[in-house]
C-alpha positions in Angstrom: 31.6 -0.3 24.1 33.4 1.3 27.1 35.8 3.2 24.8 36.7 6.7 26.1 38.0 9.5 23.9 38.3 13.3 23.9 36.8 15.2 20.9 38.4 18.3 22.3 40.5 19.2 25.3 37.6 20.1 27.6 35.2 17.3 26.7 35.3 13.5 27.4 33.0 11.0 25.6 32.3 7.4 26.3 30.5 4.7 24.4 27.8 3.0 26.5 26.4 0.0 24.5 25.5 1.7 21.3 25.0 5.3 22.5 27.6 8.0 23.0 27.5 10.2 26.2 29.8 13.3 26.3 30.5 15.3 29.5 32.6 18.4 30.2 36.0 17.7 31.8 36.2 18.2 35.6 39.6 19.7 36.6 41.2 18.4 39.8 42.9 20.9 42.0 46.7 20.5 41.4 47.3 22.2 44.8 50.0 24.6 43.7 52.3 26.3 46.3 51.5 29.8 45.2 53.6 31.2 48.1 56.7 29.6 46.6 56.1 31.2 43.2 54.1 28.4 41.5 51.4 29.4 39.1 48.5 27.7 37.3 49.6 27.0 33.6 47.4 25.6 30.8 49.6 23.4 28.6 49.2 23.4 24.8 45.9 22.1 23.6 44.9 21.2 27.2 41.9 22.1 29.3 43.0 21.8 32.9 45.9 23.7 34.5 49.0 22.3 36.2 51.5 23.8 38.6 54.7 25.3 37.2 57.2 27.8 38.7 56.6 31.3 37.4 59.0 32.1 34.6 60.2 35.6 34.4 59.0 37.7 31.5 55.3 36.6 31.3 52.8 39.1 29.8 49.4 40.5 30.9 47.2 41.2 27.9 43.4 41.7 27.8 42.9 40.0 31.3 45.0 37.0 30.3 48.5 35.9 31.2 50.8 34.6 28.5 54.2 32.9 29.0 57.3 34.3 27.5 57.6 33.1 23.8 53.9 32.5 23.3 51.7 33.8 20.4 48.0 34.4 20.2 45.4 36.0 18.0 44.3 39.3 19.5 41.8 40.4 16.9 40.8 38.9 13.5 43.7 40.7 11.8 46.5 40.8 14.3 48.8 38.3 16.0 50.4 39.1 19.4 53.5 37.6 21.1 55.0 37.8 24.5 58.8 38.6 24.6 60.3 39.0 28.1 57.2 40.7 29.5 56.6 42.9 26.5 53.5 42.4 24.2 54.1 42.9 20.5 51.2 42.8 18.1 51.7 42.6 14.3 49.2 42.2 11.3 48.2 38.6 10.7 50.4 37.0 8.0 48.4 36.4 4.8 48.9 33.6 2.3 50.7 34.6 -0.9 48.4 36.2 -3.5 48.9 35.7 -7.2 46.6 38.0 -9.3 45.9 37.5 -13.0 46.6 39.9 -15.9 45.2 43.4 -15.2 43.9 42.3 -11.7 44.8 44.3 -8.6 45.3 43.3 -4.9 42.6 44.9 -2.7 41.7 44.5 1.0 37.9 44.4 1.3 36.2 46.2 4.1 36.2 43.9 7.3 38.8 41.6 5.9 42.4 41.1 6.9 44.0 39.8 3.7 43.9 41.2 0.2 42.0 39.6 -2.7 42.3 40.0 -6.5 39.9 42.4 -8.1 39.3 43.4 -11.7 40.4 46.6 -13.4 36.8 47.6 -14.2 34.6 50.2 -12.7 33.7 50.0 -9.0 30.1 49.7 -7.7 28.2 51.7 -5.1 25.7 49.8 -3.0 23.8 51.1 0.0 26.5 53.7 0.8 29.5 51.3 0.3 32.0 51.2 -2.6 33.0 47.8 -4.0 35.7 47.1 -6.5 35.2 45.3 -9.8 35.2 41.5 -9.1 34.6 42.0 -5.3 31.6 40.2 -3.7 29.8 40.8 -0.4 27.0 39.1 1.6 23.5 40.6 1.8 22.5 37.8 4.2 23.5 34.2 4.9 21.5 33.1 1.8 22.2 36.0 -0.6 25.3 37.8 -1.9 26.2 40.4 -4.5 29.1 40.8 -7.0 30.4 43.9 -8.7 31.0 43.3 -12.4 32.5 46.4 -14.0 30.3 48.9 -12.2 27.1 46.7 -12.3 25.8 45.1 -9.1 24.7 41.5 -9.7 22.9 39.9 -6.7 22.5 36.1 -6.2 20.4 33.9 -4.0 21.4 30.5 -2.6 20.2 27.6 -4.8 18.7 24.6 -3.0 18.8 21.2 -4.6 15.7 18.9 -4.4 15.8 16.8 -1.2 15.3 13.0 -1.3 15.4 11.9 2.4 15.6 8.3 3.7 12.6 6.5 5.1 13.5 7.4 8.7 14.3 11.1 8.0 12.2 14.2 7.8 12.9 17.6 6.2 14.0 20.3 8.7 15.1 23.9 8.4 18.3 24.4 10.4 18.9 27.9 11.9 21.7 29.6 10.1 21.5 27.3 7.0 20.1 28.4 3.7 18.6 25.2 2.5 16.5 22.6 4.3 18.2 19.4 5.3 17.3 15.7 5.9 17.3 14.8 9.6 16.4 11.8 11.6 13.2 12.0 13.6 13.2 14.3 16.7 12.2 13.2 20.2 9.8 14.6 22.7 10.6 14.3 26.4 9.2 16.2 29.5 7.5 18.8 27.2 10.7 19.5 25.3 11.5 18.6 21.6 15.1 17.4 21.0 16.7 16.9 17.5 18.4 13.7 16.5 21.8 13.5 18.2 20.9 16.1 20.8 21.9 15.3 24.4 20.4 16.5 27.7 20.6 15.6 31.4 17.5 14.4 33.3 19.4 14.8 36.5 23.0 14.6 37.7 23.1 10.8 37.2 21.0 10.3 34.0 22.0 11.6 30.6 19.7 11.1 27.6 20.2 11.3 23.8 17.7 11.5 20.9 18.5 8.6 18.6 16.3 8.6 15.4 13.1 9.5 17.3 13.8 7.3 20.3 14.9 8.6 23.7 17.8 6.5 25.0 19.1 7.2 28.5 22.2 6.1 30.4 22.2 6.1 34.2 25.6 6.4 35.8 26.4 3.7 38.3 28.3 4.7 41.5 31.0 2.5 42.9 31.0 1.6 46.6 32.7 4.3 48.6 34.9 3.9 51.7 36.1 7.1 53.3 39.1 7.5 55.5 39.1 8.4 59.2 37.7 11.9 59.7 36.4 12.2 56.1 32.7 12.5 55.2 30.7 11.8 52.1 29.5 14.7 49.9 28.2 15.1 46.3 30.0 17.9 44.4 28.0 20.4 42.4 26.7 18.8 39.1 28.2 15.4 39.9 26.3 12.1 40.3 28.4 10.1 42.7 29.4 11.0 46.2 33.1 11.6 47.0 35.1 11.6 50.3 35.7 15.2 51.4 38.0 16.7 54.0 36.5 18.0 57.3 38.6 21.2 56.8 35.5 23.2 55.9 33.3 24.1 52.9 32.8 27.3 51.0 29.8 29.0 49.5 30.3 30.6 46.0 27.5 32.0 43.9 25.0 30.1 46.0 26.8 26.8 45.4 28.4 24.8 48.2 32.1 23.9 47.4 34.3 21.5 49.4 37.9 21.6 50.6 40.4 21.5 47.7 37.6 21.6 45.1 38.5 23.6 42.0 36.1 25.1 39.4 36.1 27.7 36.7 35.0 31.2 37.6 35.5 32.4 33.9 37.4 31.1 30.8 40.8 31.8 32.4 40.0 32.1 36.1 40.2 29.0 38.4 38.8 29.2 41.9 39.6 26.9 44.9 38.1 26.3 48.3 40.7 26.2 51.1 39.6 26.0 54.7 36.4 27.8 54.1 38.0 30.6 52.0 37.6 31.0 48.2 40.7 32.1 46.3 40.7 32.6 42.5 43.8 32.5 40.3 44.2 33.5 36.6 45.6 30.6 34.5 48.7 31.3 32.4 48.8 30.1 28.7 51.8 27.9 27.9 53.7 28.3 24.6 51.9 26.7 21.6 53.8 25.6 18.5 51.5 24.6 15.6 52.6 22.0 13.1 52.7 22.6 9.3 49.1 22.8 7.9 47.7 24.1 11.3 46.8 27.6 12.4 46.5 29.1 15.8 42.9 30.2 16.6 41.0 31.2 19.7 37.9 29.0 20.3 34.9 30.5 22.1 34.9 29.7 25.8 38.5 28.5 25.9 41.2 30.4 27.8 44.2 29.7 25.5 44.5 29.5 21.7 44.7 26.1 20.1 46.2 24.7 16.9 43.5 23.7 14.4 44.0 22.1 11.0 43.4 24.4 8.1 43.0 21.6 5.6 39.2 21.7 5.5 37.6 21.0 2.2 34.3 20.4 0.4 33.2 17.5 -1.8 31.2 18.8 -4.8 29.6 16.8 -7.6 29.5 18.9 -10.7 27.3 17.8 -13.5 28.7 18.8 -16.9 26.5 20.8 -19.2 27.6 19.0 -22.3 28.1 15.5 -20.7 25.6 12.7 -20.9 22.7 13.2 -18.4 24.1 10.9 -15.7 27.8 11.9 -16.1 29.3 14.0 -13.3 32.7 14.9 -11.8 33.5 14.9 -8.1 35.9 17.6 -6.9 37.7 18.3 -3.6 37.6 22.0 -3.1 39.7 23.8 -0.4 37.9 25.7 2.4 37.2 29.3 1.5 37.5 28.8 -2.3 35.0 30.5 -4.7 34.4 29.5 -8.3 31.9 30.0 -11.2 29.9 27.0 -12.2 28.8 28.1 -15.6 28.2 31.7 -16.7 25.4 32.5 -14.2 26.2 30.4 -11.1 28.7 31.3 -8.3 29.7 28.7 -5.7 31.8 28.8 -2.5 33.2 26.3 0.0 32.5 27.5 3.5 32.4 25.4 6.7 33.0 22.2 4.6 29.7 22.9 2.8 29.2 24.1 -0.8 26.6 26.8 -1.4 25.8 27.9 -4.9 24.1 31.2 -5.8 22.0 32.0 -8.9 21.4 35.6 -10.2 18.4 37.5 -8.9 17.3 39.5 -12.0 15.0 42.6 -11.9 11.8 42.3 -13.9 11.5 44.0 -17.3 9.4 47.2 -17.4 5.7 47.0 -18.5 5.3 46.5 -22.3 8.8 45.0 -22.8 9.9 41.4 -23.6 12.8 39.8 -21.6 15.0 38.0 -24.1 18.1 35.9 -23.1 21.3 37.4 -24.3 24.3 35.2 -24.9 27.0 35.6 -22.2 24.7 37.5 -19.9 23.0 36.2 -16.8 20.0 38.5 -16.9 17.9 39.0 -20.0 17.7 42.2 -22.2 14.3 44.1 -22.1 13.0 44.6 -25.7 9.8 46.6 -26.6 7.1 44.1 -27.8 3.3 43.6 -27.6 2.7 40.9 -25.0 -0.3 38.6 -25.0 -3.4 40.4 -23.7 -3.2 38.4 -20.4 0.3 39.6 -19.7 1.4 42.8 -18.0 5.0 41.9 -18.9 6.5 38.9 -20.8 9.7 37.2 -21.5 11.1 34.5 -23.9 8.0 35.0 -26.2 5.0 37.4 -26.3 2.8 34.6 -24.9 5.1 33.9 -21.9 3.9 36.2 -19.1 6.1 37.4 -16.2 3.2 39.4 -14.6 -0.5 39.0 -15.2 -2.8 41.8 -16.4 -5.6 40.6 -14.1 -4.2 40.8 -10.5 -6.6 38.1 -9.3 -5.0 35.5 -11.6 -2.0 33.4 -10.8 1.2 32.9 -12.9 2.0 29.3 -13.8 4.9 28.6 -16.2 4.2 31.8 -18.1 0.4 31.4 -18.2 -2.1 33.4 -16.3 -4.6 31.0 -14.6 -7.4 31.1 -12.1 -6.0 28.3 -10.0 -2.8 26.2 -9.9 -2.8 23.0 -11.9 -1.8 19.5 -10.9 1.8 19.4 -9.8 1.9 23.1 -8.8 1.3 25.0 -5.5 0.3 28.6 -4.9 3.0 30.9 -3.4 1.6 34.4 -3.4 0.6 35.2 -7.0 2.7 32.4 -8.5 2.1 28.8 -9.1 5.4 27.0 -8.5 6.2 23.5 -9.5 6.1 20.8 -6.8 9.1 18.5 -6.3 9.3 15.9 -9.1 8.1 13.1 -6.9 4.9 15.0 -5.9 1.6 14.6 -7.7 0.2 17.5 -5.7 1.8 19.6 -2.9 1.2 22.5 -0.5 4.8 23.9 -0.6 8.2 23.2 -2.2 9.1 21.0 0.7 6.1 18.8 1.3 3.9 16.7 -1.0 0.2 16.2 -0.4 0.1 13.3 -2.9 2.7 11.3 -4.8 3.6 10.2 -8.3 2.8 6.5 -8.5 4.2 4.1 -7.3 5.6 6.4 -4.5 3.7 6.6 -1.2 3.0 9.6 1.0 4.6 9.7 4.4 4.7 12.8 6.6 4.7 15.1 3.6 7.5 13.1 1.8 7.2 10.6 -1.1 8.9 7.3 -0.3 9.2 4.0 -2.3 8.2 2.0 0.8 6.5 3.0 4.1 9.3 1.4 6.3 9.2 0.5 10.0 6.4 2.0 12.1 4.1 2.6 9.1 1.6 0.7 7.0 0.3 1.4 3.5 -3.2 2.8 3.4 -4.0 3.1 -0.3 -1.5 5.7 -1.7 -0.1 6.9 1.7 1.7 5.6 4.8 -0.2 5.7 8.1 1.5 5.4 11.4 1.2 2.1 13.3 -0.1 1.8 16.9 2.6 2.8 19.4 3.2 -0.8 20.4 4.0 -2.0 16.9 7.4 -1.7 15.1 5.7 -2.9 11.9 2.0 -3.4 11.1 -0.7 -3.9 8.5 -3.4 -1.7 10.1 -3.9 1.1 12.7 -4.9 -0.8 15.9 -2.9 -2.7 18.5 -4.1 -6.0 17.0 -2.5 -5.2 13.6 1.1 -5.6 14.5 3.6 -7.5 12.4 6.5 -6.8 14.8 6.8 -5.3 18.3 8.5 -2.1 19.3 9.5 -3.4 22.7 12.1 -6.1 22.3 10.9 -7.9 25.4 7.3 -8.3 23.9 6.1 -11.1 21.7 3.6 -11.0 18.8 0.5 -13.1 19.4 -2.6 -12.9 17.1 -1.4 -9.5 15.8 -1.0 -8.0 19.3 2.2 -7.4 21.4 2.0 -9.2 24.7 4.5 -9.7 27.5 4.3 -13.5 27.1 2.8 -16.0 24.6 0.6 -17.7 27.2 -0.7 -21.3 27.4 -0.8 -23.3 24.2 1.8 -21.1 22.4 5.5 -20.7 22.2 7.9 -17.9 21.2 9.2 -18.4 17.6 11.7 -15.5 17.0 9.4 -12.9 18.6 6.2 -14.4 17.2 3.8 -16.7 19.2 3.1 -19.9 17.3 0.5 -22.5 18.4 1.8 -25.6 20.2 1.1 -29.1 18.7 -2.6 -30.0 19.1 -1.6 -32.8 21.5 0.1 -30.4 23.9 -1.5 -28.7 26.9 1.5 -26.3 27.0 4.9 -26.0 25.2 7.9 -23.7 24.7 9.1 -21.3 25.8 10.9 -21.0 22.5 10.2 -24.4 20.8 7.1 -26.4 19.8 8.1 -29.3 22.2 5.4 -30.1 24.7 5.9 -29.3 28.3 2.6 -30.6 29.7 -0.1 -32.8 28.2 -3.9 -33.1 28.4 -5.6 -35.7 30.5 -5.2 -39.4 29.5 -2.0 -38.7 27.5 1.6 -38.9 28.5 4.7 -36.8 27.6 7.6 -38.5 25.7 10.4 -36.7 23.9 8.4 -33.4 23.7 5.3 -35.1 22.3 2.1 -36.2 23.9 0.8 -39.7 23.2 -1.8 -42.2 24.5 0.9 -44.4 26.1 4.6 -44.6 26.6 6.6 -46.6 23.9 8.4 -49.8 24.7 11.2 -49.5 27.3 9.4 -46.5 29.0 6.9 -46.1 31.8 4.7 -43.1 32.9 5.6 -41.5 36.2 3.2 -39.8 38.6 3.5 -36.5 36.6 2.5 -38.2 33.3 6.1 -38.1 31.8 7.6 -41.2 30.1 10.8 -42.4 31.9 13.2 -45.1 30.7 12.9 -48.6 32.2 15.7 -50.5 33.9 18.0 -51.9 31.2 16.9 -55.5 32.1 13.2 -54.8 31.2 11.6 -54.7 27.8 8.7 -52.8 29.3 8.0 -51.7 32.9 5.8 -49.9 35.4 8.6 -48.2 37.4 12.3 -47.4 37.4 13.9 -50.4 39.1 14.7 -54.0 38.0 11.6 -55.2 40.1 9.2 -53.1 38.0 9.4 -55.1 34.7 6.2 -55.9 32.9 7.8 -57.7 29.9 11.2 -59.1 29.0 13.4 -59.4 25.9 13.9 -63.1 24.8 15.4 -65.4 26.1 14.6 -63.8 29.5 11.3 -64.4 31.3 9.3 -62.3 33.7 8.8 -63.5 37.3 7.3 -61.3 40.0 8.5 -58.1 38.2 12.0 -59.3 37.4 13.5 -60.4 34.1 15.4 -63.7 34.7 17.5 -65.9 32.5 15.5 -68.9 34.0 12.2 -69.1 35.8 13.6 -71.4 38.6 12.0 -74.3 40.5 8.2 -74.6 40.4 7.8 -72.3 37.4 7.8 -72.5 33.6 8.1 -69.8 30.9 5.0 -69.1 28.9 5.7 -66.5 26.1 8.3 -64.8 28.3 6.3 -64.9 31.5 7.1 -67.3 34.4 4.0 -69.2 35.5 3.6 -71.7 38.4 3.8 -75.4 37.8 1.2 -77.9 39.2 1.8 -78.3 42.9 3.2 -81.9 42.4 5.9 -80.6 40.0 9.4 -79.4 41.0 9.9 -78.4 37.4 7.5 -78.4 34.5 6.8 -77.5 30.9 3.2 -76.3 31.5 0.4 -75.9 34.1 -1.1 -79.4 34.0 -0.1 -82.3 36.3 1.1 -84.1 33.2 3.5 -81.3 32.3 6.0 -82.1 35.1 9.7 -82.6 34.2 10.7 -83.2 37.8 8.8 -84.1 41.0 8.6 -82.1 44.2 8.4 -85.2 46.5 11.6 -87.3 46.2 9.6 -90.6 46.8 7.4 -89.9 43.8 8.3 -91.0 40.3 7.8 -89.2 37.0 5.6 -91.2 34.8 6.9 -90.0 31.4 4.1 -89.5 28.8 5.9 -87.6 26.1 9.1 -85.8 25.1 9.1 -82.0 24.8 10.4 -80.1 21.7 13.6 -79.7 23.5 13.9 -83.5 24.1 13.1 -83.2 27.8 10.8 -86.0 29.2 7.6 -84.8 30.8 4.7 -86.5 32.6 2.9 -87.0 35.8 4.3 -87.4 39.3 2.9 -90.6 40.9 3.3 -92.1 44.3 3.8 -95.6 42.6 4.9 -96.2 39.1 2.3 -97.8 36.9 2.3 -101.5 36.0 5.3 -102.7 34.1 7.3 -99.6 35.3 9.8 -99.2 38.2 11.3 -96.2 39.9 14.8 -95.5 38.7 17.4 -93.6 40.8 16.8 -90.6 38.4 13.3 -90.3 39.7 11.8 -91.5 36.4 9.5 -94.5 36.1 11.4 -96.8 33.7 9.6 -99.7 31.9 11.0 -103.4 31.2 10.1 -106.2 28.7 7.0 -108.3 29.5 8.8 -111.8 29.9 11.1 -110.4 32.5 8.3 -108.9 34.4 6.3 -112.2 34.3 9.3 -114.1 35.6 9.6 -111.6 38.4 6.0 -112.2 39.2 6.5 -116.1 39.4 9.6 -115.6 41.5 7.9 -113.2 43.8 4.9 -115.6 44.1 7.2 -118.6 45.0 9.1 -116.4 47.5 5.8 -115.4 49.0 4.6 -119.0 49.2 7.9 -120.2 50.8 7.7 -117.6 53.4 4.1 -118.5 54.2 4.8 -122.3 54.7 7.8 -121.5 56.9 5.6 -119.4 59.0 
């Protein structure tokens, strides 16, 4: 991403995400001082000119200027050079030629360099004479060869095509054989092939990528212009630039701005200067090619460039006497020709191998075509053909032409209609491709050999993305589906738009209530949830009379949690075992040994209260402290003058009883506040003494 490179000197490409956008180079005005003798010069293998001082001895040739010491190709067969202002043209140097025994060097018509030809008789063809061993093209897909006075013509042989799932068969202009190509695109009424690039406008460039139109919109950076400058958008450019107020020019109906430079022709560069257009011819700098390169002139370029001549073809040759799956892969230099067997001629041209097979004339009526060893075309021998045959070959029963002109020829038999696995081409029944069960042409099947499936005229092992299997063929999915099991928008298995999600077989913008997005597919939330997600089954909201805890809905919060106003379980204060709110005063239960009193968990209940199963409850009103609610459960008295009449000891060994204003008989109030008891004799003596004392006091009175 963001990598920039130049596939050639006049083109710049950039990777945007995962698509490549290429644009022609825009040359900046180098602002040469032409009045001081500077000229525009195009450096070796460059596109844009630079300013250099004019060197003496440059040459003018065919409306171009060449620097002293430079070389260029003037025509297909001559190389010119500039030497101190003088142009010298010489024949193009040819690679060394080594001809075999009895072969001769010969320069074919329209060629620059000689080739080896045989010593046999020449051939005459359509007013031209060709030497023995010389070949020539009839068309792009047919050629002829002179063999000792006999013209043998060949047609290009096309191999069966097995295209990938996302490819279709196309005929490419200028190519002999059909090719596999990714799906084309349709945009604004135009059809674009895979890899083809176009501009929607100055800012948006689009490319066809396997049937999908992908566009990149150029973003313009903020622009601040200097004092006196103004904003303007140059011709063909997306973003505005700061331009000088010195004046604009009009050239071929296009507004140009001060110091702007553009190409008038391949070698002519025009500039706008204070409202005036001036054009200068660029001068070609000296180019020195490295070993293995050759100097060629590319169409649309001003100056020649060095191009590697190390082109080659990769060719897989299957041996005639090898096992069926054995083959040999060869690297063949560009331009080389060879014979692949006695009747097949191949050549490497434009890094592509094309093989030609002989086109033999039919035998005369009443003769049999018999194969002759060492010959490409059969010998014609007089024989009685089958009554159905007008002419025959291989055997009397193998027809080449039918006696009945209404019949069709299929594998040497004259038939009324083509059989299974054949299609009609004129008066012939030709075999379908091996993968076809039936077909309408040599390129497209109409049904396939099991277990292959029919898709857009091609037989494929699986339907692939965007298609579903309908019996023995592949039908296209609804436009919203990337994969599907049926034709409608509710039959999707995956969505074409990466922002959409799959719900109940349809592609939606969101999953909606009660569902969550599970890797592009909507899955139902847990039954307890009102809603969940967006990308997990955890509950977000719950139905009535349930609360939300840890992504699940339940009838009540677990211990240590409480339900807030929104129905969500929140953790209690750390002093509470359970609670009704967040603070320490919201406890509803405590962990032992603490006890609950007025919403707080306390280590002790305090005066006037006792702990009953962890809850602080009030003592009887007479008790300061107690073990239970009854008056007899006091362990201390609220009024200091009252005494605790102990009735029993608690499990903890603490005395408890009732608080009395006066201790019962035989008990007295001890300083501890407890009614203590004495032995009976002592008490009786006290009663006598008290009675005597009381009597004494009464007599004294």
